[in-house]
C-alpha positions in Angstrom: -25.9 -15.0 0.5 -23.9 -16.5 3.4 -22.2 -14.1 5.6 -18.5 -13.7 4.9 -15.8 -13.0 7.4 -14.5 -9.4 7.0 -11.0 -10.5 6.2 -12.3 -12.8 3.5 -14.4 -10.0 2.1 -11.3 -7.7 2.0 -9.2 -10.5 0.2 -12.0 -10.9 -2.4 -12.0 -7.1 -3.0 -8.2 -7.1 -3.5 -8.3 -10.2 -5.8 -11.2 -8.7 -7.8 -9.2 -5.6 -8.5 -5.9 -7.2 -9.4 -6.8 -7.9 -13.1 -8.4 -4.5 -13.4 -5.3 -2.9 -12.1 -3.2 -4.8 -14.7 -5.6 -3.7 -17.4 -5.4 -0.1 -16.1 -1.7 -0.2 -16.5 -2.1 -0.8 -20.2 -4.5 2.1 -20.9 -4.0 5.8 -21.4 -4.3 7.8 -18.2 -7.7 9.6 -17.7 -9.2 7.8 -20.7 -12.6 6.1 -20.7 -11.0 2.7 -20.5 -8.9 3.9 -17.5 -12.0 5.1 -15.7 -13.8 1.8 -16.5 -10.8 -0.3 -15.2 -11.0 1.6 -11.9 -14.8 1.8 -11.5 -16.1 -1.4 -13.0 -15.4 -3.7 -10.0 -17.1 -1.3 -7.5 -20.7 -2.6 -8.0 -19.5 -6.2 -7.4 -17.8 -5.2 -4.2 -20.9 -3.3 -3.1 -23.1 -6.4 -3.8 -20.7 -8.6 -1.8 -20.7 -6.2 1.1 -24.4 -5.9 1.2 -25.0 -9.6 0.7 -22.7 -10.3 3.6 -24.6 -8.1 5.9 -22.0 -5.4 6.5 -23.1 -1.8 6.9 -21.5 1.4 5.6 -18.9 1.3 8.3 -16.7 -1.1 6.3 -16.7 1.1 3.2 -13.3 2.8 3.9 -11.8 -0.7 4.4 -13.3 -1.8 1.0 -11.9 1.3 -0.7 -8.5 0.6 0.7 -8.6 -3.0 -0.4 -9.7 -1.9 -3.9 -6.9 0.6 -4.2 -4.4 -2.0 -3.0 -5.7 -4.5 -5.6 -5.3 -1.9 -8.3 -1.8 -1.1 -7.4 -0.9 -4.7 -6.9 -2.3 -5.5 -10.4 -0.4 -2.7 -12.1 2.8 -3.6 -10.2 2.4 -7.3 -11.2 1.8 -6.3 -14.8 4.9 -4.1 -14.9 7.0 -6.8 -13.3 5.7 -9.4 -15.8 6.5 -7.1 -18.7 10.0 -6.6 -17.4 10.6 -10.3 -16.9 9.2 -11.1 -20.3 11.5 -8.4 -21.9 14.5 -10.1 -20.2 15.3 -7.3 -17.8 16.5 -8.2 -14.3 15.1 -5.0 -12.7 11.6 -3.6 -13.2 12.8 -0.2 -14.4 16.1 1.5 -15.0 16.7 5.1 -14.0 15.7 7.6 -16.7 19.2 9.2 -16.8 20.8 5.9 -18.0 21.2 5.8 -21.7 20.4 2.7 -23.7 24.0 2.0 -24.7 25.5 2.5 -21.2 25.7 -0.4 -18.8 23.4 -0.3 -15.8 24.8 1.4 -12.7 26.6 -0.7 -10.1 24.6 -1.5 -6.9 25.8 -2.9 -3.6 23.9 -6.1 -3.0 
């Protein structure tokens, strides 16, 4: 495999984890599907790292990129659901009742 630049490898790790993060947002926490959504992309990232010729020294960077991709995917999924539901904000405060208008904000 051709050697990839480290920044390209990090971007691939983030992009690979975005759909898994979106799927993780739909599963029950600490279930088998939740663990699979987190751990399934790891072998592919390891193969990319080894195929690109990088040693174990970039593993913390790859873990950080994977976590960032997971959070980005779950955030994007929550945002997509909010837009699809017609909300203008991603989430309203818990204390706001359904029949009350949303609180005023200074924008």
